[in-house]
C-alpha positions as CSV (number, residue, x, y, z in Angstrom):
1,M,-19.7,32.1,-2.9
2,D,-17.0,30.4,-0.8
3,N,-19.5,27.9,0.5
4,N,-20.5,27.0,-3.1
5,K,-16.9,26.4,-4.0
6,E,-16.4,24.1,-1.0
7,V,-19.5,22.0,-1.9
8,I,-18.3,21.7,-5.5
9,S,-14.9,20.5,-4.5
10,K,-16.3,17.6,-2.4
11,N,-16.4,14.1,-3.7
12,F,-19.6,12.0,-3.8
13,I,-18.7,10.1,-0.6
14,E,-18.3,13.4,1.3
15,R,-21.6,14.6,0.1
16,I,-23.3,11.4,1.4
17,I,-21.6,11.8,4.8
18,D,-22.7,15.5,5.0
19,K,-26.3,14.4,4.3
20,D,-26.1,11.6,6.9
21,L,-24.8,14.0,9.5
22,E,-27.3,16.7,8.7
23,E,-30.3,14.3,8.8
24,G,-29.0,12.7,12.1
25,T,-28.5,9.3,10.5
26,Y,-25.2,9.3,12.4
27,T,-23.8,11.7,14.9
28,K,-20.2,11.0,14.2
29,V,-18.1,9.4,11.4
30,A,-16.2,6.1,11.9
31,T,-14.3,4.5,9.0
32,R,-11.9,1.5,8.8
33,F,-9.4,-0.2,6.5
34,P,-10.2,-3.9,6.5
35,P,-7.6,-5.9,4.5
36,E,-7.5,-9.7,4.2
37,P,-4.0,-10.8,5.4
38,N,-3.4,-13.0,2.4
39,G,-0.7,-10.9,0.6
40,Y,1.1,-7.6,0.5
41,L,-0.9,-4.5,-0.2
42,H,-0.5,-2.7,-3.5
43,I,-1.1,0.9,-4.6
44,G,-4.8,0.4,-5.0
45,H,-5.0,-0.4,-1.3
46,A,-3.0,2.8,-0.6
47,K,-5.9,4.7,-2.2
48,S,-8.4,3.0,0.2
49,I,-6.2,3.6,3.2
50,L,-5.8,7.2,2.5
51,L,-9.4,7.7,1.6
52,N,-10.8,6.1,4.8
53,Y,-8.2,7.8,7.0
54,G,-8.7,11.1,5.3
55,L,-12.5,11.0,5.8
56,A,-12.1,10.1,9.5
57,K,-9.6,13.0,9.9
58,K,-11.7,15.5,7.9
59,Y,-14.9,14.8,10.0
60,N,-13.0,14.5,13.3
61,G,-14.0,10.8,13.5
62,T,-12.3,7.5,14.2
63,F,-10.3,5.2,11.9
64,N,-9.8,1.5,12.6
65,L,-7.3,-0.9,11.1
66,R,-9.0,-4.4,11.1
67,F,-7.9,-7.6,9.5
68,D,-10.6,-9.6,7.8
69,D,-9.0,-12.9,8.7
70,T,-11.8,-15.4,8.0
71,N,-9.9,-17.6,5.6
72,P,-6.9,-19.3,7.3
73,T,-5.8,-21.2,4.2
74,K,-4.2,-18.1,2.7
75,E,-3.4,-16.0,5.7
76,K,0.0,-15.4,7.3
77,T,1.4,-13.4,10.2
78,E,4.0,-12.1,7.7
79,F,1.2,-10.4,5.7
80,V,-0.3,-9.0,8.9
81,D,3.1,-7.4,9.9
82,S,3.7,-6.0,6.4
83,I,0.2,-4.4,6.2
84,I,0.6,-2.8,9.6
85,K,4.0,-1.4,8.5
86,D,2.4,-0.1,5.2
87,V,-0.5,1.7,7.0
88,E,1.8,3.3,9.5
89,W,4.3,4.4,6.8
90,L,1.5,6.1,4.9
91,G,0.7,8.1,8.0
92,A,-2.7,6.7,8.6
93,H,-3.0,6.7,12.4
94,Y,-5.6,4.1,13.5
95,D,-7.4,4.4,16.7
96,G,-6.7,1.9,19.5
97,E,-5.3,-1.5,18.9
98,V,-5.1,-3.3,15.6
99,K,-8.3,-5.3,15.3
100,F,-9.1,-8.8,13.8
101,A,-12.3,-10.3,12.5
102,S,-11.2,-13.4,14.4
103,D,-11.6,-11.5,17.7
104,Y,-15.4,-11.6,17.0
105,F,-15.7,-15.3,16.0
106,Q,-17.8,-16.0,19.2
107,H,-20.0,-13.0,18.4
108,M,-20.5,-14.2,14.8
109,Y,-21.3,-17.8,16.0
110,E,-24.0,-16.3,18.3
111,A,-25.3,-14.1,15.4
112,A,-25.7,-17.2,13.3
113,I,-27.7,-18.9,16.0
114,K,-29.9,-15.8,16.2
115,L,-30.6,-16.1,12.5
116,I,-31.4,-19.8,12.9
117,K,-33.8,-19.0,15.7
118,K,-35.5,-16.4,13.5
119,G,-36.0,-19.0,10.8
120,K,-33.5,-17.1,8.6
121,A,-30.7,-19.7,8.4
122,Y,-30.5,-23.4,7.9
123,V,-27.9,-26.2,7.7
124,C,-27.6,-27.6,4.1
125,D,-26.0,-31.0,3.1
126,L,-25.7,-30.3,-0.6
127,T,-22.2,-30.5,-2.0
128,A,-20.5,-27.5,-3.4
129,E,-21.3,-28.6,-7.0
130,E,-24.9,-29.2,-6.1
131,I,-25.2,-25.8,-4.4
132,K,-23.8,-24.2,-7.6
133,E,-26.3,-26.2,-9.8
134,Y,-29.3,-25.3,-7.6
135,R,-28.3,-21.6,-7.6
136,G,-29.5,-21.0,-11.2
137,T,-28.1,-18.4,-13.6
138,L,-28.3,-14.7,-14.3
139,T,-31.4,-15.5,-16.5
140,E,-32.9,-18.4,-14.6
141,P,-34.0,-18.5,-10.9
142,G,-32.5,-21.0,-8.5
143,K,-34.4,-23.8,-6.8
144,N,-34.7,-24.5,-3.1
145,S,-32.4,-26.9,-1.3
146,P,-34.2,-30.0,-0.1
147,Y,-32.8,-29.1,3.4
148,R,-34.2,-25.6,3.3
149,D,-37.2,-26.4,5.5
150,R,-35.4,-28.2,8.3
151,T,-36.9,-27.2,11.7
152,I,-35.3,-24.5,13.9
153,E,-34.5,-27.2,16.5
154,E,-32.8,-29.5,13.9
155,N,-30.8,-26.6,12.5
156,L,-29.6,-25.5,16.0
157,D,-28.6,-29.1,16.8
158,L,-26.7,-29.6,13.5
159,F,-25.0,-26.2,13.7
160,E,-23.7,-26.9,17.2
161,R,-22.5,-30.3,16.1
162,M,-20.7,-28.6,13.1
163,K,-18.9,-26.4,15.6
164,N,-18.1,-29.4,17.8
165,G,-16.3,-31.1,14.9
166,E,-18.7,-34.0,14.4
167,F,-18.9,-33.7,10.6
168,A,-16.3,-33.8,7.8
169,D,-15.0,-30.7,6.1
170,G,-17.3,-29.7,3.3
171,S,-20.1,-32.1,4.3
172,K,-22.4,-29.3,5.7
173,V,-22.7,-25.6,5.5
174,L,-24.9,-23.0,7.1
175,R,-26.9,-20.9,4.6
176,A,-28.9,-17.7,5.0
177,K,-32.6,-18.2,4.0
178,I,-33.3,-15.3,1.7
179,D,-34.7,-15.8,-1.8
180,M,-33.6,-18.4,-4.4
181,A,-35.5,-16.4,-7.1
182,S,-33.7,-13.1,-6.4
183,P,-32.3,-11.4,-9.5
184,N,-29.2,-10.9,-7.4
185,I,-27.4,-14.2,-7.2
186,N,-25.7,-13.1,-4.0
187,M,-29.1,-13.2,-2.3
188,R,-29.9,-16.8,-3.3
189,D,-29.4,-18.4,0.1
190,P,-25.6,-17.6,0.4
191,I,-23.4,-19.8,2.5
192,I,-22.5,-18.0,5.8
193,Y,-20.5,-20.7,7.6
194,R,-18.4,-23.7,6.4
195,I,-16.6,-26.5,8.1
196,A,-12.8,-26.2,7.7
197,R,-10.2,-27.8,9.9
198,M,-7.5,-25.3,9.5
199,T,-5.1,-23.7,12.0
200,H,-5.8,-20.0,12.2
201,H,-2.9,-17.5,12.6
202,N,-4.8,-15.8,15.5
203,T,-7.1,-18.4,17.1
204,G,-5.1,-21.6,16.4
205,D,-7.3,-24.7,16.4
206,Q,-10.1,-23.2,18.6
207,W,-12.6,-23.3,15.7
208,C,-13.3,-25.8,12.9
209,I,-16.1,-23.7,11.4
210,Y,-15.4,-20.3,9.9
211,P,-17.8,-17.5,8.8
212,M,-17.8,-16.4,5.1
213,Y,-16.6,-13.0,4.3
214,D,-20.0,-11.6,3.3
215,F,-21.5,-12.6,6.6
216,A,-18.5,-11.6,8.8
217,H,-17.7,-8.3,7.2
218,P,-21.0,-6.4,8.0
219,I,-20.9,-7.9,11.6
220,E,-17.4,-6.6,12.2
221,D,-18.4,-3.1,11.0
222,A,-21.5,-3.1,13.2
223,I,-19.6,-4.3,16.3
224,E,-17.0,-1.5,15.8
225,H,-19.8,1.1,15.2
226,I,-18.5,1.9,11.8
227,T,-20.8,4.4,10.1
228,H,-19.6,4.3,6.5
229,S,-18.2,1.1,5.1
230,I,-16.3,2.3,2.1
231,C,-15.3,-0.4,-0.5
232,T,-14.6,-0.8,-4.2
233,L,-17.2,-1.3,-6.9
234,E,-17.0,-5.1,-7.1
235,F,-18.9,-5.2,-3.8
236,E,-21.8,-3.2,-5.1
237,D,-23.8,-6.4,-5.9
238,H,-23.0,-7.6,-2.4
239,R,-24.5,-4.6,-0.7
240,P,-28.1,-6.1,-0.4
241,L,-26.6,-9.0,1.5
242,Y,-24.5,-6.6,3.7
243,D,-27.7,-4.7,4.5
244,W,-29.7,-7.9,5.0
245,V,-27.2,-9.2,7.6
246,V,-27.1,-6.0,9.7
247,Q,-30.9,-5.6,9.5
248,E,-31.8,-9.2,10.4
249,L,-29.3,-9.1,13.3
250,E,-31.0,-5.9,14.5
251,Y,-27.9,-3.7,15.1
252,P,-28.7,-0.2,16.2
253,E,-27.3,2.5,13.7
254,P,-26.3,-0.1,11.1
255,P,-23.3,0.9,9.0
256,K,-23.8,2.1,5.4
257,Q,-21.9,0.6,2.5
258,I,-20.6,3.0,-0.2
259,E,-18.7,1.8,-3.2
260,F,-16.0,3.8,-5.2
261,A,-13.9,3.0,-8.2
262,K,-10.8,1.0,-7.9
263,L,-7.4,2.5,-8.9
264,Y,-6.1,0.9,-12.1
265,L,-2.6,1.8,-13.2
266,T,-1.5,1.2,-16.8
267,N,1.0,-1.5,-17.4
268,V,1.5,-2.7,-13.9
269,V,0.9,-6.1,-12.1
270,T,-1.4,-5.8,-9.1
271,G,-3.2,-9.1,-8.9
272,K,-2.0,-11.1,-5.8
273,R,-1.9,-14.4,-7.7
274,Y,0.2,-12.9,-10.5
275,I,2.6,-11.2,-8.0
276,K,2.9,-14.5,-6.1
277,R,3.7,-16.3,-9.3
278,L,6.5,-13.8,-10.0
279,V,7.9,-14.3,-6.5
280,D,7.6,-18.1,-6.6
281,Q,9.4,-18.2,-10.0
282,G,12.2,-16.0,-8.8
283,I,11.5,-13.4,-11.5
284,V,11.4,-10.8,-8.7
285,D,13.2,-10.9,-5.4
286,G,10.1,-10.8,-3.2
287,W,6.9,-9.0,-2.7
288,D,8.9,-5.8,-2.2
289,D,10.9,-6.0,-5.4
290,P,11.2,-2.3,-6.6
291,R,9.7,-3.2,-10.0
292,L,6.3,-4.1,-8.4
293,V,3.7,-1.6,-7.1
294,T,3.0,-3.2,-3.7
295,I,3.3,-0.5,-1.1
296,A,6.4,-2.3,0.3
297,A,8.0,-2.2,-3.2
298,L,7.2,1.4,-3.7
299,R,8.7,2.2,-0.3
300,R,11.8,0.2,-1.2
301,R,12.0,1.9,-4.6
302,G,12.1,5.3,-2.9
303,F,8.6,6.6,-3.3
304,T,7.5,8.8,-0.3
305,P,4.1,8.8,1.5
306,E,3.8,12.5,0.4
307,S,4.1,11.5,-3.3
308,L,1.4,8.8,-2.9
309,K,-0.9,11.2,-1.2
310,T,-0.5,13.8,-3.9
311,F,-1.1,11.1,-6.5
312,M,-4.3,10.0,-4.8
313,D,-5.5,13.6,-4.7
314,L,-4.9,14.0,-8.4
315,V,-6.7,10.7,-9.2
316,G,-9.7,11.7,-7.1
317,V,-12.6,9.6,-6.0
318,A,-15.0,8.4,-8.7
319,K,-18.0,6.1,-9.1
320,S,-16.8,4.5,-12.4
321,N,-13.6,2.6,-13.1
322,S,-10.9,4.1,-15.3
323,S,-7.1,3.7,-15.8
324,V,-4.4,6.1,-14.7
325,D,-1.1,6.5,-16.5
326,Y,1.8,5.3,-14.4
327,A,3.7,8.4,-15.6
328,M,1.4,10.4,-13.2
329,L,2.8,8.5,-10.3
330,E,6.3,9.2,-11.5
331,Y,5.4,12.9,-11.9
332,C,4.3,13.0,-8.2
333,I,7.6,11.5,-6.8
334,R,9.7,13.7,-9.0
335,D,7.7,16.8,-7.8
336,D,8.1,15.7,-4.2
337,L,11.9,15.0,-4.3
338,K,12.8,18.0,-6.5
339,P,13.1,20.5,-3.6
340,K,14.3,18.1,-0.9
341,A,16.6,15.5,-2.3
342,P,20.4,16.4,-2.0
343,R,22.1,16.7,-5.4
344,V,25.2,14.5,-5.8
345,M,27.5,13.8,-8.7
346,A,27.6,10.1,-9.6
347,V,29.3,8.4,-12.5
348,L,27.6,5.2,-13.6
349,D,29.9,4.3,-16.5
350,P,33.3,5.6,-15.4
351,I,36.3,6.6,-17.5
352,K,39.4,8.3,-15.9
353,L,40.1,11.9,-16.6
354,V,43.6,13.2,-15.7
355,I,44.4,16.9,-15.5
356,D,48.0,17.0,-16.7
357,N,48.8,20.5,-15.5
358,Y,47.1,20.2,-12.1
359,P,49.6,20.1,-9.2
360,E,50.4,16.5,-8.1
361,G,49.0,15.7,-4.7
362,Q,47.0,18.9,-4.4
363,V,43.4,18.8,-3.1
364,E,41.1,21.8,-2.9
365,Y,37.5,21.9,-1.7
366,L,35.0,23.5,-3.9
367,D,31.6,24.9,-2.9
368,A,28.4,23.5,-4.4
369,Q,24.7,23.9,-3.5
370,V,23.1,20.8,-1.8
371,N,20.0,21.4,-3.9
372,M,19.8,24.0,-6.7
373,E,16.0,24.2,-6.3
374,N,16.2,24.8,-2.5
375,P,19.0,27.1,-1.4
376,E,17.9,26.7,2.2
377,L,19.6,23.3,2.2
378,G,22.9,25.1,2.2
379,I,26.3,24.5,0.7
380,K,28.6,21.5,0.7
381,Q,32.3,21.1,-0.2
382,I,33.5,18.7,-2.8
383,P,37.2,17.6,-3.0
384,F,38.9,18.3,-6.3
385,C,42.2,16.8,-7.5
386,K,44.3,15.8,-10.5
387,E,42.4,12.5,-11.3
388,L,38.7,12.3,-11.7
389,W,36.0,9.9,-12.9
390,I,33.6,11.1,-15.6
391,D,30.9,9.3,-17.5
392,R,32.0,7.5,-20.7
393,D,29.2,9.2,-22.6
394,D,30.8,12.6,-21.9
395,F,33.8,11.8,-24.3
396,M,33.9,11.0,-28.0
397,E,36.9,10.6,-30.3
398,E,34.9,11.7,-33.3
399,P,31.8,13.6,-32.2
400,P,28.8,14.3,-34.4
401,K,27.6,17.9,-34.9
402,K,26.1,19.6,-31.8
403,Y,28.0,17.3,-29.4
404,F,29.3,19.8,-26.8
405,R,31.0,17.6,-24.3
406,L,34.6,16.4,-24.3
407,F,36.5,15.6,-27.6
408,P,40.0,16.3,-28.7
409,G,40.6,20.0,-28.7
410,N,37.3,20.9,-27.1
411,E,36.8,22.7,-23.8
412,V,34.1,22.1,-21.2
413,R,33.2,23.1,-17.7
414,L,33.6,20.6,-14.9
415,M,30.5,21.2,-12.8
416,N,31.3,23.5,-9.8
417,A,35.0,23.5,-10.8
418,Y,37.1,24.6,-13.8
419,F,37.2,24.7,-17.6
420,V,39.2,21.7,-19.0
421,K,40.4,21.1,-22.5
422,C,41.0,17.6,-23.9
423,V,44.6,17.3,-25.2
424,S,44.9,13.5,-25.7
425,Y,43.6,10.1,-24.7
426,E,44.8,6.5,-24.1
427,K,43.4,3.2,-25.4
428,D,43.8,-0.4,-24.4
429,E,44.8,-3.3,-26.7
430,N,41.1,-3.6,-27.8
431,G,40.9,0.0,-28.9
432,K,38.7,1.1,-25.9
433,V,39.5,4.5,-24.5
434,T,40.8,4.2,-20.9
435,I,42.2,7.6,-19.9
436,I,41.4,11.1,-21.1
437,H,44.1,13.8,-20.7
438,C,43.1,17.4,-20.2
439,T,44.6,20.7,-19.1
440,Y,42.7,23.1,-16.9
441,D,42.7,26.9,-16.7
442,P,43.0,28.1,-13.0
443,I,41.3,31.4,-13.7
444,T,38.0,29.7,-14.7
445,K,37.3,28.5,-11.2
446,N,33.5,28.3,-10.6
447,G,32.0,31.2,-8.7
448,T,35.0,33.6,-9.3
449,G,33.2,35.7,-11.8
450,F,35.2,34.6,-14.8
451,T,33.6,35.9,-18.0
452,G,36.5,35.7,-20.4
453,R,35.1,33.0,-22.7
454,K,32.1,30.6,-22.7
455,V,31.8,26.9,-23.1
456,K,28.7,25.0,-24.3
457,G,29.1,21.9,-22.3
458,T,29.1,21.1,-18.6
459,I,29.9,17.6,-17.3
460,H,29.9,16.1,-13.8
461,W,32.8,14.3,-12.2
462,V,33.9,12.5,-9.1
463,P,37.4,12.7,-7.5
464,V,39.2,9.4,-7.9
465,P,40.8,9.2,-4.4
466,F,37.7,10.2,-2.6
467,A,35.0,8.4,-4.7
468,K,32.7,5.9,-3.1
469,K,32.1,2.7,-5.1
470,V,28.5,1.6,-5.1
471,T,26.0,-0.6,-7.0
472,A,23.2,1.1,-9.0
473,R,20.0,-0.6,-10.1
474,L,18.3,0.9,-13.1
475,Y,14.7,-0.1,-13.5
476,E,12.3,-0.2,-16.4
477,N,8.7,-1.3,-16.4
478,L,8.3,-4.9,-15.5
479,V,5.8,-5.3,-18.2
480,D,6.3,-5.1,-22.0
481,E,4.3,-1.9,-22.6
482,E,3.8,-2.6,-26.3
483,K,1.9,-5.9,-25.6
484,G,0.1,-5.0,-22.3
485,V,0.2,-6.9,-19.1
486,Y,-1.7,-10.2,-19.6
487,N,-2.3,-12.6,-22.5
488,E,-5.6,-14.4,-22.8
489,D,-4.1,-17.6,-21.3
490,G,-3.2,-15.7,-18.1
491,S,0.5,-15.5,-18.9
492,M,2.3,-12.1,-18.5
493,N,4.3,-10.1,-21.1
494,L,7.4,-9.3,-19.1
495,N,10.1,-6.9,-20.2
496,P,13.5,-8.8,-20.2
497,N,15.3,-5.5,-19.6
498,S,13.3,-4.5,-16.5
499,L,16.5,-4.5,-14.3
500,T,20.0,-3.4,-15.2
501,V,22.6,-3.8,-12.4
502,V,25.6,-1.5,-12.6
503,E,28.3,-2.6,-10.2
504,D,31.2,-0.1,-10.6
505,C,29.6,3.3,-10.0
506,Y,31.5,6.1,-8.3
507,I,29.8,8.8,-6.2
508,E,31.2,11.9,-4.5
509,P,31.9,11.4,-0.8
510,A,28.8,13.4,0.3
511,I,26.9,10.1,0.4
512,E,29.2,8.7,3.1
513,E,26.6,9.2,5.8
514,A,23.7,7.9,3.8
515,K,21.3,5.5,5.5
516,P,18.9,2.9,3.9
517,G,16.0,4.7,2.4
518,D,17.7,8.1,1.9
519,A,17.0,9.7,-1.5
520,F,19.4,11.7,-3.7
521,Q,19.3,13.3,-7.1
522,F,22.2,11.9,-9.1
523,V,23.1,14.7,-11.5
524,R,21.8,13.9,-15.0
525,N,20.9,10.3,-14.0
526,G,17.7,10.6,-12.0
527,Y,16.5,10.2,-8.4
528,F,18.0,7.3,-6.5
529,C,17.6,5.9,-3.0
530,V,19.7,3.6,-0.8
531,D,18.2,0.1,-1.0
532,T,16.8,-1.0,2.4
533,K,17.3,-4.7,1.8
534,D,20.7,-5.2,0.2
535,S,22.8,-2.2,1.3
536,T,25.4,-2.7,4.0
537,D,27.6,-0.3,5.9
538,E,30.5,-1.4,3.7
539,H,28.7,-1.3,0.3
540,L,25.7,0.8,-0.7
541,V,23.2,-0.3,-3.3
542,F,21.1,2.4,-4.9
543,N,17.7,2.0,-6.7
544,R,16.7,4.4,-9.4
545,I,13.4,5.8,-8.3
546,V,12.6,7.7,-11.4
547,S,14.5,9.5,-14.2
548,L,14.9,13.3,-14.1
549,K,12.6,14.2,-16.9
550,S,9.4,13.0,-18.5
551,S,7.1,14.2,-21.3
552,F,4.1,13.6,-19.0
553,K,1.9,16.7,-18.4
554,L,-0.9,16.8,-15.8
555,P,-4.3,16.6,-17.6
556,K,-6.2,19.9,-17.6
557,K,-9.3,19.9,-15.4
């Protein structure tokens, strides 16, 4: 019975791996995460990282981090560094050193020569436009290049001269000789090498010819003895070419490509070119702007590796594409932080409250739990005095029905402190309330067992002389959710209110020791973390990670 349950719970990739191990196709499991270093990783890549690493860990195998750096025009060391940081932050421990496709360029060059000698590759002089024209369509077969029947000797000579830089960029390519009538366009003599005089971030100017991704990728997997090459569904049509390459090059125990569905989140921007446009236009402050869903942005926003792992577990591994509600991701970070984020009182729109009958100059320290959900985090002490900051929303001159906070004549509890009653208030010349005057009742001290009367409202506060002034950033979705992400012309529907910066916020002194990245629950305001980019020792900047509540419910299985 238990065994049946275990089998049922496995995803389709695990079932393939089980079968391969049982039948002796492979004796171990080796996976890899192979990003192209041409941008920052986003949440979809996090799914791939955690899936590949999780499979290697589950089957006691190996996991490689390898950069598919075969296109120097778009690649930067900045992206390499950011990707390594993302993978390590997610807790995916790769085996050995970080690897690069460019480490294998000599091997790939020799593999191309092997194909030429087998009569399986040829140098073609057609232009890019002509190659496209000769390729045919989905309904019409292609036609052979006039250079397809060059002799092996001629192809070897021309390919070496391509490598030696004798020909102009784009003037010649090396193509695999497969089948111009194949129903799969990827198999119609695909280009496997092109001439491109570009300085490479890893190999400099050593090469002026570079392998194409579809040729390089299976070779990298074979060299590293990867057993299961796990990729997203758009590579399904490329699988016959992947298999052709490893078979024609006669690798022992060739890797097996398996495709799974991409992760699509509702109303977020994940396309690299769209994110790049937002960065270049200054709409966001970089690839790690907390409104984005790059892994760097999620980390800066305050998401945790644990919350992303939970999210990926909930999403699961499927064979068909579908969209996931962004609210599920928020559910996961809320669930993760609830028992571990310290709870602090923060006032984002301050108004001064003066307790008229509280002794002048007196300070007392009141006990409060660090986290109401988790008593093990202990007790802290909060200074209490005559002048406090409260939120402007917690006072009204003429309240509507069922408003239980402060108004003239009403009594409320100050959280962890005393009952106070509003007796008067002051206004400035514009009629704006500036100070609220209250009296307090000393016998109502929190935790003293007072039961004499009840109040319906409890409000939070911060002591004026001890308050820490900070900046808070309140985020909404970067995208206008009513209109969707993209228009037909490729433009984006952006939300003009995606960022609100609140400069004059006051927080209780408990955050004095906070470090960049530390997360807190601001009472009634949400979960916030110290920004890792703009905070200084003198002035902290907080990003709101997520609000406290949501109507989102986990879908029933």
